[in-house]
TORKOL-4160 file (C-alpha; in steps of 0.2 Angstrom, whole numbers, padded with zeros to 4 digits, m for minus):
191
<pt num="1" X="0406" Y="0682" Z="0449"/>
<pt num="2" X="0410" Y="0668" Z="0436"/>
<pt num="3" X="0412" Y="0650" Z="0442"/>
<pt num="4" X="0429" Y="0644" Z="0445"/>
<pt num="5" X="0435" Y="0632" Z="0432"/>
<pt num="6" X="0440" Y="0614" Z="0438"/>
<pt num="7" X="0459" Y="0613" Z="0441"/>
<pt num="8" X="0468" Y="0597" Z="0437"/>
<pt num="9" X="0481" Y="0592" Z="0450"/>
<pt num="10" X="0497" Y="0583" Z="0449"/>
<pt num="11" X="0492" Y="0568" Z="0459"/>
<pt num="12" X="0489" Y="0554" Z="0446"/>
<pt num="13" X="0476" Y="0541" Z="0447"/>
<pt num="14" X="0487" Y="0526" Z="0449"/>
<pt num="15" X="0474" Y="0514" Z="0441"/>
<pt num="16" X="0469" Y="0524" Z="0426"/>
<pt num="17" X="0484" Y="0536" Z="0425"/>
<pt num="18" X="0473" Y="0550" Z="0422"/>
<pt num="19" X="0474" Y="0567" Z="0431"/>
<pt num="20" X="0463" Y="0569" Z="0446"/>
<pt num="21" X="0452" Y="0584" Z="0447"/>
<pt num="22" X="0451" Y="0595" Z="0463"/>
<pt num="23" X="0436" Y="0604" Z="0468"/>
<pt num="24" X="0433" Y="0617" Z="0481"/>
<pt num="25" X="0443" Y="0629" Z="0491"/>
<pt num="26" X="0457" Y="0618" Z="0497"/>
<pt num="27" X="0468" Y="0620" Z="0481"/>
<pt num="28" X="0459" Y="0634" Z="0472"/>
<pt num="29" X="0474" Y="0646" Z="0474"/>
<pt num="30" X="0488" Y="0635" Z="0469"/>
<pt num="31" X="0500" Y="0641" Z="0456"/>
<pt num="32" X="0501" Y="0629" Z="0441"/>
<pt num="33" X="0520" Y="0630" Z="0439"/>
<pt num="34" X="0526" Y="0622" Z="0456"/>
<pt num="35" X="0539" Y="0608" Z="0456"/>
<pt num="36" X="0532" Y="0590" Z="0458"/>
<pt num="37" X="0540" Y="0578" Z="0470"/>
<pt num="38" X="0537" Y="0559" Z="0471"/>
<pt num="39" X="0534" Y="0546" Z="0484"/>
<pt num="40" X="0530" Y="0528" Z="0485"/>
<pt num="41" X="0513" Y="0521" Z="0491"/>
<pt num="42" X="0508" Y="0503" Z="0494"/>
<pt num="43" X="0490" Y="0508" Z="0488"/>
<pt num="44" X="0494" Y="0519" Z="0474"/>
<pt num="45" X="0512" Y="0515" Z="0468"/>
<pt num="46" X="0522" Y="0530" Z="0463"/>
<pt num="47" X="0513" Y="0546" Z="0468"/>
<pt num="48" X="0518" Y="0564" Z="0461"/>
<pt num="49" X="0513" Y="0578" Z="0472"/>
<pt num="50" X="0517" Y="0597" Z="0475"/>
<pt num="51" X="0522" Y="0605" Z="0491"/>
<pt num="52" X="0505" Y="0613" Z="0492"/>
<pt num="53" X="0497" Y="0596" Z="0493"/>
<pt num="54" X="0507" Y="0591" Z="0509"/>
<pt num="55" X="0503" Y="0592" Z="0527"/>
<pt num="56" X="0515" Y="0592" Z="0542"/>
<pt num="57" X="0509" Y="0586" Z="0559"/>
<pt num="58" X="0522" Y="0594" Z="0570"/>
<pt num="59" X="0517" Y="0582" Z="0584"/>
<pt num="60" X="0513" Y="0567" Z="0573"/>
<pt num="61" X="0497" Y="0558" Z="0575"/>
<pt num="62" X="0492" Y="0548" Z="0590"/>
<pt num="63" X="0500" Y="0530" Z="0589"/>
<pt num="64" X="0510" Y="0537" Z="0574"/>
<pt num="65" X="0520" Y="0551" Z="0582"/>
<pt num="66" X="0536" Y="0548" Z="0571"/>
<pt num="67" X="0525" Y="0550" Z="0555"/>
<pt num="68" X="0524" Y="0569" Z="0553"/>
<pt num="69" X="0523" Y="0572" Z="0534"/>
<pt num="70" X="0509" Y="0567" Z="0523"/>
<pt num="71" X="0502" Y="0570" Z="0506"/>
<pt num="72" X="0483" Y="0572" Z="0502"/>
<pt num="73" X="0477" Y="0561" Z="0488"/>
<pt num="74" X="0461" Y="0564" Z="0479"/>
<pt num="75" X="0455" Y="0552" Z="0466"/>
<pt num="76" X="0440" Y="0556" Z="0455"/>
<pt num="77" X="0434" Y="0538" Z="0456"/>
<pt num="78" X="0433" Y="0539" Z="0475"/>
<pt num="79" X="0427" Y="0556" Z="0478"/>
<pt num="80" X="0424" Y="0563" Z="0491"/>
<pt num="81" X="0436" Y="0551" Z="0500"/>
<pt num="82" X="0453" Y="0559" Z="0503"/>
<pt num="83" X="0468" Y="0548" Z="0506"/>
<pt num="84" X="0482" Y="0554" Z="0519"/>
<pt num="85" X="0497" Y="0545" Z="0513"/>
<pt num="86" X="0513" Y="0546" Z="0523"/>
<pt num="87" X="0528" Y="0552" Z="0514"/>
<pt num="88" X="0540" Y="0541" Z="0525"/>
<pt num="89" X="0530" Y="0525" Z="0526"/>
<pt num="90" X="0523" Y="0518" Z="0510"/>
<pt num="91" X="0512" Y="0506" Z="0519"/>
<pt num="92" X="0504" Y="0520" Z="0530"/>
<pt num="93" X="0488" Y="0528" Z="0522"/>
<pt num="94" X="0473" Y="0534" Z="0531"/>
<pt num="95" X="0456" Y="0535" Z="0523"/>
<pt num="96" X="0447" Y="0551" Z="0527"/>
<pt num="97" X="0432" Y="0561" Z="0522"/>
<pt num="98" X="0430" Y="0580" Z="0523"/>
<pt num="99" X="0422" Y="0584" Z="0540"/>
<pt num="100" X="0408" Y="0594" Z="0532"/>
<pt num="101" X="0403" Y="0579" Z="0520"/>
<pt num="102" X="0400" Y="0568" Z="0536"/>
<pt num="103" X="0392" Y="0582" Z="0546"/>
<pt num="104" X="0388" Y="0599" Z="0537"/>
<pt num="105" X="0384" Y="0607" Z="0554"/>
<pt num="106" X="0400" Y="0601" Z="0563"/>
<pt num="107" X="0407" Y="0614" Z="0575"/>
<pt num="108" X="0426" Y="0613" Z="0579"/>
<pt num="109" X="0432" Y="0614" Z="0597"/>
<pt num="110" X="0450" Y="0616" Z="0597"/>
<pt num="111" X="0462" Y="0620" Z="0612"/>
<pt num="112" X="0473" Y="0635" Z="0612"/>
<pt num="113" X="0488" Y="0623" Z="0611"/>
<pt num="114" X="0481" Y="0614" Z="0595"/>
<pt num="115" X="0478" Y="0631" Z="0587"/>
<pt num="116" X="0496" Y="0637" Z="0591"/>
<pt num="117" X="0503" Y="0620" Z="0584"/>
<pt num="118" X="0495" Y="0624" Z="0567"/>
<pt num="119" X="0500" Y="0643" Z="0567"/>
<pt num="120" X="0482" Y="0649" Z="0572"/>
<pt num="121" X="0486" Y="0655" Z="0590"/>
<pt num="122" X="0481" Y="0673" Z="0585"/>
<pt num="123" X="0463" Y="0669" Z="0584"/>
<pt num="124" X="0461" Y="0674" Z="0602"/>
<pt num="125" X="0449" Y="0661" Z="0608"/>
<pt num="126" X="0439" Y="0660" Z="0592"/>
<pt num="127" X="0437" Y="0644" Z="0583"/>
<pt num="128" X="0443" Y="0643" Z="0565"/>
<pt num="129" X="0431" Y="0642" Z="0551"/>
<pt num="130" X="0432" Y="0626" Z="0540"/>
<pt num="131" X="0435" Y="0632" Z="0522"/>
<pt num="132" X="0441" Y="0649" Z="0527"/>
<pt num="133" X="0455" Y="0646" Z="0540"/>
<pt num="134" X="0456" Y="0627" Z="0540"/>
<pt num="135" X="0451" Y="0611" Z="0531"/>
<pt num="136" X="0446" Y="0597" Z="0542"/>
<pt num="137" X="0445" Y="0578" Z="0539"/>
<pt num="138" X="0437" Y="0563" Z="0548"/>
<pt num="139" X="0448" Y="0547" Z="0549"/>
<pt num="140" X="0437" Y="0532" Z="0543"/>
<pt num="141" X="0437" Y="0515" Z="0550"/>
<pt num="142" X="0427" Y="0499" Z="0547"/>
<pt num="143" X="0417" Y="0493" Z="0562"/>
<pt num="144" X="0406" Y="0478" Z="0565"/>
<pt num="145" X="0391" Y="0490" Z="0561"/>
<pt num="146" X="0398" Y="0497" Z="0545"/>
<pt num="147" X="0410" Y="0512" Z="0540"/>
<pt num="148" X="0412" Y="0525" Z="0554"/>
<pt num="149" X="0420" Y="0542" Z="0555"/>
<pt num="150" X="0430" Y="0549" Z="0569"/>
<pt num="151" X="0421" Y="0565" Z="0573"/>
<pt num="152" X="0429" Y="0566" Z="0591"/>
<pt num="153" X="0446" Y="0569" Z="0585"/>
<pt num="154" X="0446" Y="0577" Z="0567"/>
<pt num="155" X="0462" Y="0581" Z="0557"/>
<pt num="156" X="0463" Y="0600" Z="0556"/>
<pt num="157" X="0474" Y="0608" Z="0543"/>
<pt num="158" X="0479" Y="0627" Z="0543"/>
<pt num="159" X="0477" Y="0630" Z="0524"/>
<pt num="160" X="0486" Y="0648" Z="0524"/>
<pt num="161" X="0503" Y="0640" Z="0520"/>
<pt num="162" X="0496" Y="0633" Z="0504"/>
<pt num="163" X="0492" Y="0650" Z="0498"/>
<pt num="164" X="0511" Y="0654" Z="0499"/>
<pt num="165" X="0516" Y="0638" Z="0491"/>
<pt num="166" X="0522" Y="0629" Z="0507"/>
<pt num="167" X="0517" Y="0613" Z="0516"/>
<pt num="168" X="0502" Y="0615" Z="0528"/>
<pt num="169" X="0502" Y="0612" Z="0546"/>
<pt num="170" X="0490" Y="0600" Z="0554"/>
<pt num="171" X="0485" Y="0592" Z="0571"/>
<pt num="172" X="0473" Y="0579" Z="0576"/>
<pt num="173" X="0462" Y="0590" Z="0587"/>
<pt num="174" X="0454" Y="0579" Z="0601"/>
<pt num="175" X="0438" Y="0586" Z="0608"/>
<pt num="176" X="0436" Y="0587" Z="0627"/>
<pt num="177" X="0417" Y="0586" Z="0626"/>
<pt num="178" X="0405" Y="0572" Z="0621"/>
<pt num="179" X="0396" Y="0581" Z="0607"/>
<pt num="180" X="0403" Y="0569" Z="0594"/>
<pt num="181" X="0409" Y="0551" Z="0594"/>
<pt num="182" X="0424" Y="0542" Z="0588"/>
<pt num="183" X="0414" Y="0530" Z="0579"/>
<pt num="184" X="0400" Y="0540" Z="0570"/>
<pt num="185" X="0392" Y="0527" Z="0559"/>
<pt num="186" X="0390" Y="0533" Z="0541"/>
<pt num="187" X="0373" Y="0531" Z="0533"/>
<pt num="188" X="0366" Y="0536" Z="0516"/>
<pt num="189" X="0361" Y="0553" Z="0522"/>
<pt num="190" X="0378" Y="0557" Z="0531"/>
<pt num="191" X="0388" Y="0558" Z="0515"/>
């Protein structure tokens, strides 16, 4: 099987005004003739995006329950960081990393309610596979000890709607075990 060529996405690098290149399974199946939309971002200025780069969180995010629609922004200069920009609040932008970049052995543990929220209730007790059923991201924070990732409550996105040209559904899937921390410190070996 021949390697997949890089695909240039519609999201523009605000600083250089050059296209951003996407790698990996997240956007590999996107049609190239989709309509572009625009939103404002305090961090990036005007951002162009396609519906297949958006995520709807039906229940919002903890402490941001009214913010439900976001766009994923990837910039070549900051890879592997993925920015989660609110489509309603220009000042709200989360810094995330793909979960498997932080911990390549991470195992999801989602409740049936969370699976149903993102349209995966039919997995019948099985956990979704990152890269096959979902993409997962860790929200980043700066702590006194350095940058940290929230592995206790990752953002999990059902990627199947993107294959149909639609907005994806996401949830912040809070774990009910103590296997991972909300403040997992990043070291040179963790990303």
